[in-house]
FIFIVO-703093 format. One record per residue (C-alpha): residue number from 0; residue in one letter; chain; z negated, x, y. Coordinates in nm, 3 decimals. Layout:
[pt NUM, A, A, [Z, X, Y]]
...
# end
This chain:
[pt 0, G, A, [3.142, -6.151, -6.008]]
[pt 1, G, A, [3.429, -6.014, -6.228]]
[pt 2, G, A, [3.253, -5.692, -6.312]]
[pt 3, G, A, [3.322, -5.562, -6.640]]
[pt 4, G, A, [3.220, -5.341, -6.924]]
[pt 5, G, A, [3.401, -5.026, -6.774]]
[pt 6, G, A, [3.216, -4.979, -6.458]]
[pt 7, G, A, [2.912, -4.823, -6.610]]
[pt 8, G, A, [3.089, -4.551, -6.735]]
[pt 9, R, A, [3.294, -4.463, -6.429]]
[pt 10, S, A, [2.957, -4.459, -6.220]]
[pt 11, S, A, [2.776, -4.243, -6.454]]
[pt 12, C, A, [3.085, -4.003, -6.432]]
[pt 13, M, A, [3.081, -3.997, -6.081]]
[pt 14, R, A, [2.704, -3.945, -6.063]]
[pt 15, L, A, [2.746, -3.653, -6.277]]
[pt 16, V, A, [3.040, -3.507, -6.077]]
[pt 17, A, A, [2.835, -3.564, -5.754]]
[pt 18, C, A, [2.543, -3.385, -5.933]]
[pt 19, L, A, [2.766, -3.087, -6.023]]
[pt 20, V, A, [2.983, -3.048, -5.700]]
[pt 21, T, A, [2.755, -2.969, -5.450]]
[pt 22, R, A, [2.795, -2.724, -5.131]]
[pt 23, E, A, [2.598, -2.463, -5.319]]
[pt 24, T, A, [2.833, -2.473, -5.635]]
[pt 25, V, A, [3.150, -2.508, -5.434]]
[pt 26, T, A, [3.027, -2.196, -5.226]]
[pt 27, F, A, [2.941, -2.013, -5.531]]
[pt 28, A, A, [3.285, -2.075, -5.696]]
[pt 29, A, A, [3.463, -1.963, -5.385]]
[pt 30, V, A, [3.266, -1.637, -5.356]]
[pt 31, S, A, [3.296, -1.574, -5.697]]
[pt 32, A, A, [3.674, -1.629, -5.681]]
[pt 33, G, A, [3.700, -1.410, -5.365]]
[pt 34, V, A, [3.537, -1.113, -5.535]]
[pt 35, F, A, [3.729, -1.144, -5.860]]
[pt 36, C, A, [4.040, -1.159, -5.636]]
[pt 37, A, A, [3.949, -0.882, -5.414]]
[pt 38, L, A, [3.879, -0.636, -5.711]]
[pt 39, G, A, [4.169, -0.747, -5.892]]
[pt 40, A, A, [4.384, -0.665, -5.564]]
[pt 41, A, A, [4.204, -0.349, -5.513]]
[pt 42, C, A, [4.259, -0.212, -5.886]]
[pt 43, Y, A, [4.610, -0.345, -5.856]]
[pt 44, A, A, [4.670, -0.147, -5.543]]
[pt 45, L, A, [4.521, 0.177, -5.728]]
[pt 46, Y, A, [4.672, 0.150, -6.038]]
[pt 47, G, A, [4.965, -0.086, -6.005]]
[pt 48, D, A, [5.145, -0.262, -6.282]]
[pt 49, D, A, [4.931, -0.058, -6.551]]
[pt 50, F, A, [4.633, -0.234, -6.449]]
[pt 51, L, A, [4.802, -0.570, -6.481]]
[pt 52, R, A, [4.930, -0.483, -6.841]]
[pt 53, E, A, [4.593, -0.318, -6.956]]
[pt 54, A, A, [4.357, -0.585, -6.803]]
[pt 55, F, A, [4.535, -0.907, -6.855]]
[pt 56, L, A, [4.876, -0.908, -7.004]]
[pt 57, Y, A, [4.779, -0.709, -7.308]]
[pt 58, H, A, [4.551, -1.004, -7.437]]
[pt 59, L, A, [4.843, -1.237, -7.426]]
[pt 60, S, A, [5.046, -1.054, -7.699]]
[pt 61, R, A, [4.740, -0.896, -7.925]]
[pt 62, T, A, [4.722, -0.978, -8.281]]
[pt 63, D, A, [4.412, -0.821, -8.358]]
[pt 64, I, A, [4.197, -1.133, -8.421]]
[pt 65, R, A, [3.876, -0.933, -8.426]]
[pt 66, H, A, [3.877, -0.888, -8.041]]
[pt 67, N, A, [4.113, -1.150, -7.924]]
[pt 68, F, A, [4.018, -1.409, -7.653]]
[pt 69, S, A, [4.159, -1.701, -7.825]]
[pt 70, S, A, [3.921, -1.996, -7.884]]
[pt 71, A, A, [4.038, -2.017, -8.208]]
[pt 72, F, A, [3.958, -1.655, -8.326]]
[pt 73, Y, A, [3.661, -1.706, -8.534]]
[pt 74, G, A, [3.821, -1.974, -8.752]]
[pt 75, A, A, [4.119, -1.746, -8.784]]
[pt 76, Y, A, [3.869, -1.426, -8.865]]
[pt 77, L, A, [3.683, -1.646, -9.139]]
[pt 78, T, A, [3.997, -1.749, -9.288]]
[pt 79, E, A, [4.160, -1.408, -9.305]]
[pt 80, H, A, [3.852, -1.272, -9.483]]
[pt 81, S, A, [3.752, -1.575, -9.709]]
[pt 82, G, A, [3.987, -1.492, -9.999]]
[pt 83, G, A, [3.789, -1.198, -10.160]]
[pt 84, G, A, [3.525, -1.373, -10.340]]
[pt 85, G, A, [3.189, -1.165, -10.362]]
[pt 86, G, A, [3.256, -0.941, -10.054]]
[pt 87, G, A, [3.264, -0.538, -10.047]]
[pt 88, S, A, [3.034, -0.303, -10.219]]
# end
């Protein structure tokens, strides 16, 4: 034989990938990306650089943690407001 303990994990991972990557999911991803790009291009054609700054680039330089798209914003939000003790009145 020469099998080993590692083959079962790889096999289950490949089965998972085969379940998730189907013709339907690839088609859905391609259509979604196409619509996103088409709408983005249309808005860029209408509004130019202002669209890019307001829709996308603004969020990269934001410092307001309450409305940030960062994955760690909630932890930072709780940390910032945890020093007060009993809360507001």
